[in-house]
C-alpha positions in Angstrom: -2.5 12.5 -14.6 0.9 11.9 -13.0 2.3 15.1 -14.5 -0.7 17.1 -13.3 -0.2 15.9 -9.7 3.5 16.1 -9.7 4.3 19.2 -11.7 1.2 21.4 -11.9 -0.1 21.3 -8.3 -3.3 19.5 -9.1 -5.2 18.3 -6.1 -4.1 14.8 -5.1 -6.9 12.2 -5.2 -7.0 11.9 -1.4 -7.7 15.6 -1.1 -10.9 15.2 -3.1 -14.3 15.1 -1.5 -16.0 12.7 -3.9 -15.6 9.7 -1.7 -13.5 6.6 -1.2 -14.4 4.8 -4.4 -13.5 7.8 -6.5 -10.2 8.1 -4.8 -9.4 4.4 -5.5 -10.4 4.8 -9.2 -8.2 7.9 -9.7 -5.2 6.2 -8.1 -5.8 3.1 -10.2 -6.1 5.1 -13.4 -3.1 7.3 -12.6 -0.8 4.3 -11.9 -1.9 1.9 -14.6 -3.3 4.1 -17.4 0.2 4.9 -18.7 0.9 1.2 -19.3 -1.7 1.3 -22.2 0.7 3.6 -24.2 3.9 1.8 -23.5 5.6 -0.9 -25.5 4.5 -4.5 -24.6 7.9 -5.1 -23.0 8.0 -2.0 -20.8 4.5 -2.7 -19.6 5.3 -6.3 -18.9 8.5 -5.3 -17.0 6.5 -3.0 -14.7 4.0 -5.7 -13.9 6.8 -8.1 -13.1 8.2 -5.5 -10.6 4.9 -4.8 -8.9 3.8 -8.4 -8.7 7.2 -9.5 -7.5 7.5 -12.2 -10.2 10.6 -13.4 -11.8 12.1 -10.3 -13.4 14.5 -12.3 -15.5 11.6 -13.9 -17.4 10.4 -11.8 -20.3 6.9 -10.4 -19.9 4.7 -8.6 -22.5 1.3 -6.9 -22.3 -1.2 -7.3 -25.1 -4.3 -5.7 -23.6 -5.3 -3.7 -20.5 -8.9 -3.6 -19.3 -9.8 -1.1 -16.5 -12.9 -2.1 -14.5 -14.3 -4.7 -16.8 -17.7 -6.0 -15.9 -18.1 -9.8 -15.8 -21.2 -11.9 -15.2 -21.4 -13.5 -11.9 -21.9 -17.2 -11.2 -24.0 -19.1 -8.7 -21.3 -18.8 -6.0 -20.9 -15.1 -6.3 -21.8 -12.7 -3.5 -22.9 -10.1 -6.1 -26.2 -10.3 -7.9 -25.3 -9.4 -11.5 -21.7 -8.5 -12.2 -18.2 -8.3 -10.6 -15.8 -5.5 -11.5 -12.1 -6.1 -10.9 -10.0 -3.0 -11.2 -7.7 -4.5 -13.9 -7.5 -7.5 -16.1 -4.3 -7.5 -18.1 -3.5 -10.1 -20.7 -0.1 -10.8 -22.2 2.6 -13.4 -22.0 5.2 -14.4 -19.4 8.1 -16.5 -20.6 6.4 -16.8 -24.1 3.3 -18.4 -22.6 -0.1 -16.6 -22.4 -0.6 -15.0 -19.0 -3.2 -13.0 -17.2 -2.8 -10.5 -14.4 -5.8 -9.6 -12.3 -5.3 -6.6 -10.0 -7.5 -5.3 -7.2 -6.7 -1.8 -5.9 -7.7 -0.7 -2.4 -6.8 2.6 -0.8 -8.8 3.2 2.4 -11.2 0.3 2.0 -10.5 -3.1 3.5 -10.0 -6.0 1.2 -12.4 -8.9 1.9 -12.0 -12.5 1.1 -15.3 -13.0 -0.7 -14.5 -10.3 -3.3 -11.1 -11.8 -4.0 -12.6 -15.3 -4.3 -15.2 -14.2 -6.8 -12.6 -12.4 -8.9 -10.2 -15.4 -8.9 -12.9 -17.9 -9.8 -14.5 -15.9 -12.6 -11.5 -14.0 -14.1 -9.3 -17.1 -14.3 -11.8 -19.3 -16.1 -10.1 -21.0 -19.0 -6.8 -19.4 -18.0 -3.9 -21.8 -17.5 -1.4 -19.2 -16.2 -2.4 -16.2 -14.1 -1.8 -14.2 -10.9 -4.2 -12.2 -8.8 -2.7 -9.3 -6.9 -4.3 -7.1 -4.3 -2.7 -3.7 -3.7 -4.0 -2.6 -0.3 -3.4 -0.8 2.9 -5.3 -3.4 4.9 -7.2 -6.6 4.5 -9.2 -8.8 6.8 -7.5 -12.0 8.2 -9.6 -14.3 5.9 -8.2 -12.4 2.8 -4.7 -12.9 4.0 -5.3 -16.6 4.5 -6.7 -17.0 1.0 -4.0 -18.5 -1.2 -5.5 -17.3 -4.5 -4.2 -13.7 -4.2 -0.9 -12.1 -3.5 -1.5 -9.2 -1.1 1.0 -6.4 -1.5 0.7 -3.3 0.8 1.5 0.1 -0.6 4.6 0.5 1.4 5.9 -2.7 0.0 5.2 -1.6 -3.6 7.0 1.6 -3.0 10.0 -0.2 -1.6 10.1 -2.6 -4.6 10.1 0.4 -7.0 12.9 2.2 -5.0 15.0 -1.0 -5.2 14.4 -1.2 -9.0 15.5 2.4 -9.4 18.6 1.8 -7.4 19.5 -1.3 -9.3 19.4 0.3 -12.7 17.0 -2.3 -14.0 14.6 0.3 -15.4 15.1 2.0 -18.7 13.2 4.1 -21.2 9.4 4.5 -20.5 9.5 2.1 -17.6 12.2 4.2 -15.9 10.2 7.4 -16.3 7.1 5.7 -14.9 9.1 4.3 -12.0 10.4 7.7 -11.0 7.1 9.4 -11.3 5.2 6.7 -9.4 7.7 6.7 -6.5 7.2 10.5 -6.3 3.4 10.1 -6.5 3.2 7.5 -3.7 5.5 9.6 -1.5 3.2 12.6 -2.1 0.3 10.5 -1.0 2.1 9.8 2.3 3.1 6.2 1.6 6.3 5.3 3.5 8.5 2.2 3.5 8.5 1.5 7.2 7.9 -2.3 7.7 7.9 -2.7 11.5 10.4 -2.6 14.3 11.6 -6.1 13.3 13.4 -4.4 10.4 15.4 -2.0 12.5 18.9 -2.7 13.7 18.3 -2.2 17.4 21.1 -2.5 19.9 20.4 -4.2 23.3 20.7 -1.8 26.2 21.8 -2.9 29.6 21.5 -1.2 33.0 25.2 -0.6 33.0 24.8 1.8 30.1 23.2 4.3 32.5 24.8 6.2 35.3 22.5 5.4 38.3 24.9 6.7 41.0 22.8 9.8 41.7 19.9 7.5 42.8 21.9 5.4 45.2 21.0 5.9 48.8 17.7 7.4 48.0 14.7 5.5 49.2 11.5 5.0 47.3 9.6 7.1 49.9 12.0 10.0 49.2 11.2 9.8 45.5 7.4 10.0 45.9 5.9 13.4 46.5 2.6 13.2 48.3 0.4 16.1 47.6 -2.3 16.8 50.2 -5.3 18.7 48.9 -5.7 22.1 50.5 -8.4 24.7 50.5 -7.9 28.4 50.1 -9.9 31.6 49.9 -9.1 35.1 48.4 -9.1 38.0 51.0 -10.2 41.5 50.1 -6.6 42.7 50.1 -5.7 40.2 47.4 -3.9 37.7 49.7 -4.7 34.1 50.1 -6.0 32.4 53.3 -4.9 28.7 53.4 
């Protein structure tokens, strides 16, 4: 899928007309489907980057489930099943580990959905992390400690940093380059707010205000009085 979007001019998922859910599913499959065909180490390395875990701890992937359906419990908001986007099992630092990933593109992440996934998907799991890849989330979701919310611009910045550091190699390097290009084609940027810019303070002395000295405020204000006019037969105006 990545090759079709990047090299053959296939329509990007956001250009499709099928609807929001289909867009999210296509993006999820495009990004995480390739991990199923990589070595356990390369897949684990990618997950460590994206989830911003300790990259110096060896991670491996054993199985990847896309959209598994799990039975609800009495506390769930759904009636029958829940469907996280990804459940990935493997090991982190030689210990069994589970990654649960929820992907949102245009939809807003809500706390109830995340709570249900964490409660049900981590049952009997000692070591796990829930990650939400989103553009936006409601305040209650941000306040929920059970998930790590990562916005798309932050994910892009992480991968760009990985690429610059030379930490990627082999299949994970190819994936990293392609995903950076894919996210950029989807319009994802790395701007994180004015607080990240190196702004210099500007003082009044930095401007030459001499041309305004001696001019009163009244002189600077143009008062326009409405006028009426009519067009004469010879083409001239009567005011």
